C-alpha positions in Angstrom: 0.0 0.0 0.0 2.7 2.5 0.9 5.6 3.2 -1.4 8.0 4.8 1.2 11.3 2.9 1.1 11.7 2.8 4.9 8.8 3.0 7.3 5.8 5.1 6.4 5.8 8.5 8.2 4.0 8.6 11.5 0.5 9.9 11.8 1.7 13.2 13.3 4.0 13.9 10.3 3.1 15.9 7.2 5.0 13.5 5.0 2.3 10.8 4.3 0.9 10.8 0.8 -2.6 10.1 -0.5 -3.2 6.5 -1.6 -6.9 6.9 -2.3 -8.7 10.2 -3.0 -12.5 10.6 -2.9 -13.0 14.3 -3.5 -16.7 13.7 -4.4 -17.2 12.4 -0.9 -14.8 14.9 0.8 -12.1 12.5 2.1 -8.7 10.9 1.3 -6.9 7.9 2.7 -3.2 8.5 3.5 -0.5 5.8 3.3 -0.2 5.7 7.1 -3.8 4.7 7.5 -5.2 8.1 8.5 -8.3 9.5 6.8 -8.3 13.3 6.2 -11.4 15.2 5.4 -11.9 18.3 3.2 -12.9 20.3 6.3 -9.4 19.6 7.7 -10.6 17.0 10.2 -8.9 13.7 10.5 -9.7 10.1 11.6 -6.5 8.4 12.8 -5.7 4.7 12.5 -6.2 4.1 16.2 -9.8 5.6 16.0 -9.0 8.9 17.6 -10.3 12.1 15.9 -8.6 15.4 15.1 -11.3 18.1 15.0 -11.5 20.4 12.0 -9.4 23.6 12.1 -12.2 26.0 11.2 -11.8 29.8 10.9 -14.9 31.8 11.5 -16.0 34.4 9.0 -15.6 37.2 11.6 -11.9 36.5 11.8 -11.5 36.6 8.1 -12.9 40.2 7.9 -10.2 42.8 7.4 -10.7 46.3 8.8 -10.3 49.0 6.3 
């Protein structure tokens, strides 16, 4: 499944690559077994969840 020559990068690394993309459903499977969602949330191989990193619209507004 993973093409890394040594061990696949750990779950908390940014190096894993996508092995199966499903943009129509909003998720991708990484080579380390994690599932990442388009809203930036994650489901890790051990079943734990990383909540989405959302930015509220009020924070995006720039004062003129």
